[in-house]
ZAMARDO-80203 format. One line per 4 residues: their letters; for each residue x, y, z of N, C-alpha, C. Coordinates in pm, whole numbers, plus 50000, padded with zeros to 5 digits. Atoms other than C-alpha are relative to their C-alpha. Layout:
BEGIN
a> X Y Z X Y Z X Y Z  ...
***
This chain:
BEGIN
xxxx> 49913 50084 49907 34228 36457 69603 50074 50122 50106  49948 49861 49938 34382 36796 69714 49905 50023 50090  50081 49938 49899 34058 36895 69911 49969 49898 50114  49948 50128 49925 34059 36540 70067 50078 49998 50142
xxxx> 49855 49996 49931 34389 36572 70180 50017 50139 50083  50049 49892 49887 34317 36929 70334 49906 49964 50109  50084 50000 49864 34020 36789 70552 50071 49886 50058  49903 50100 49924 34209 36535 70666 50104 50030 50089
xxxx> 49885 49879 49903 34512 36794 70797 49933 50003 50078  50081 49918 49941 34248 37007 70924 49955 49927 50085  50102 50073 49894 34035 36726 71086 50128 49970 50109  49875 50038 49857 34410 36602 71275 50033 50121 50034
xxxx> 49972 49848 49915 34495 36994 71360 49899 49996 50041  50138 50003 49932 34152 36987 71502 50010 49938 50126  50024 50093 49875 34167 36699 71734 50103 50028 50063  49866 49947 49889 34519 36783 71850 49968 50128 50086
xxxx> 50030 49893 49907 34384 37076 71970 49915 50017 50093  50152 50012 49943 34067 36969 72082 50108 49881 50167  49876 50073 49895 34365 36724 72279 50073 50120 50109  49899 49884 49896 34552 37025 72424 49890 50056 50106
xxxx> 50051 50000 49936 34243 37146 72528 49925 49897 50167  50011 50135 49928 34164 36794 72705 50071 50014 50130  49856 49984 49914 34526 36856 72865 49986 50092 50113  50006 49878 49886 34451 37180 73016 49893 49990 50091
xxxx> 50120 50012 49927 34126 37084 73153 50066 49874 50133  49977 50078 49961 34270 36781 73306 50141 50026 50111  49900 49925 49883 34596 36958 73461 49898 50065 50103  50070 49911 49899 34313 37181 73637 49945 49900 50071
xxxx> 50056 50056 49947 34124 36927 73741 50083 49921 50144  49882 49990 49903 34466 36757 73895 50061 50087 50126  49909 49972 49885 34603 37048 74033 50166 50044 49963  49828 49990 50054 34939 37040 73858 50052 50018 49815
xxxx> 49939 50024 50131 35123 37141 73554 50126 49934 49961  49859 50109 50039 35346 36877 73406 50010 50052 49840  49927 49943 50142 35572 36919 73106 49840 49983 49830  50078 49987 50070 35283 36790 72870 49864 50082 49968
xxxx> 50106 49885 49977 35025 37056 72986 50100 50130 49929  49940 49856 50072 35297 37329 72898 50023 49956 49864  50026 49973 50169 35331 37213 72536 49845 50004 49959  50172 49976 50005 34950 37211 72532 49971 50123 49997
xxxx> 50075 49819 49957 34913 37571 72662 50108 50052 49896  49906 49915 50085 35226 37663 72434 49912 49998 49821  50062 50049 50136 35047 37504 72112 49873 50089 50015  50133 49956 50021 34698 37658 72205 50053 50180 50015
xxxx> 49958 49827 50023 34886 38016 72266 50039 50027 49884  49952 49967 50135 35029 37977 71906 49877 50028 49896  50128 49982 50073 34676 37897 71766 49921 50110 50024  50089 49844 49971 34528 38198 71954 50049 50105 49919
xxxx> 49929 49869 50045 34789 38444 71834 49925 49998 49811  50063 50006 50174 34684 38296 71440 49863 50046 49996  50128 50002 50037 34345 38299 71484 49946 50130 50044  49969 49842 49973 34379 38676 71620 50034 50023 49869
xxxx> 49934 49917 50145 34584 38761 71333 49873 49961 49867  50054 50014 50100 34339 38587 71113 49852 50045 49991  50135 49919 49988 34047 38807 71213 49848 49904 50064  50111 50116 49934 33869 38525 71450 49976 49883 49934
xxxx> 50003 50109 50059 33907 38275 71207 50076 49891 49976  49916 50091 49988 34047 37968 71144 50160 50034 49881  49895 49954 50044 34408 38069 71031 50062 49900 49876  49917 50109 50114 34499 37764 70791 49862 50003 49858
xxxx> 50059 49989 50107 34151 37853 70557 50024 50043 49843  49935 49946 50113 34306 38077 70294 50046 49896 49932  49961 50064 50071 34527 37804 70223 49923 49878 49947  50107 50116 50031 34245 37520 70201 49916 50045 49884
xxxx> 50077 49974 50119 34060 37755 69993 50066 49994 49828  49921 50014 50113 34331 37775 69760 50053 49835 49907  50012 50124 50035 34312 37407 69735 49896 49950 49935  50136 50045 50028 33976 37396 69642 49888 49959 50112
xxxx> 50112 50012 49910 33806 37349 69944 49950 50106 50066  50058 49826 49949 33577 37638 70038 49897 49969 50133  50099 49978 49902 33380 37514 70320 50111 49970 50135  49935 49976 49863 33530 37557 70695 49997 49828 50021
xxxx> 50023 50115 49926 33603 37209 70885 49848 49986 50076  50141 50027 49924 33290 37276 71095 49878 49981 49925  50113 50039 50135 33093 37314 70776 49977 49849 49954  49978 50170 50029 33153 36928 70760 49880 49933 50072
xxxx> 50057 50064 49888 32950 36867 71056 49905 50076 50027  50110 49940 49963 32677 37121 71108 49964 50132 49920  50003 49885 50123 32515 37441 70934 50120 50102 50007  49892 49898 50013 32723 37747 70842 49997 50101 50105
xxxx> 50059 49929 49881 32550 37967 71109 50053 49935 50128  49926 50067 49869 32680 37738 71399 50119 49971 49964  49838 50036 50039 33022 37643 71225 50065 50098 50044  49904 49865 49973 33093 38022 71254 50005 50029 50133
xxxx> 49960 49989 49872 33042 37998 71620 50098 49874 50080  49943 50115 49951 33266 37718 71665 50099 50009 50052  49859 49937 49978 33606 37896 71672 49960 50071 50113  50018 49881 49938 33473 38178 71890 49974 49887 50160
xxxx> 50068 50055 49863 33289 37906 72142 50106 49934 50034  49870 50072 49942 33628 37696 72163 50063 50079 50101  49908 49904 49961 33808 37969 72240 49954 50004 50123  50070 49954 49848 33598 38059 72557 50006 49885 50056
xxxx> 49964 50118 49870 33616 37693 72671 50167 49995 50018  49858 49986 49963 33990 37730 72640 50057 50109 50099  49987 49889 49929 33985 38046 72811 49920 49985 50144  50060 50045 49841 33804 37898 73090 50062 49863 50072
xxxx> 49914 50097 49983 34013 37592 73113 50150 50068 50052  49894 49925 49959 34322 37802 73147 49985 50079 50098  50011 49963 49901 34176 38008 73408 49988 49916 50102  50022 50122 49903 34068 37707 73608 50117 49966 50030
xxxx> 49857 50097 49960 34418 37552 73582 50081 50111 50055  49948 49878 49962 34525 37939 73664 49975 49979 50175  50048 49966 49869 34333 37937 74015 50032 49841 50043  49965 50132 49934 34410 37572 74072 50193 49968 50032
xx> 49886 50025 49963 34774 37605 74063 50065 50127 50042  49912 49867 49933 34890 37950 74168 49959 50015 50151
***
């Protein structure tokens, strides 16, 4: 049961962060930063710091392993080699969105 709960929690966190990335791109497209965009940027900044601190891997993975969940979230949907690329790829997509937002609003 703990494994299922950890996967659900992990999935909800991932969906929230994907929504934050979407908000950044929406703000870049509109060319304006509103309070939800600021909150999304703050959440992405915290996530980036945690990912950096955890060696460019999911910062929650050690917690989920301690609960008995030995697979990463992305390994539930794709092979392990592709899953290892997910965090760096999403980081790059996020960085591009932030750069686009900066170019449109500065």
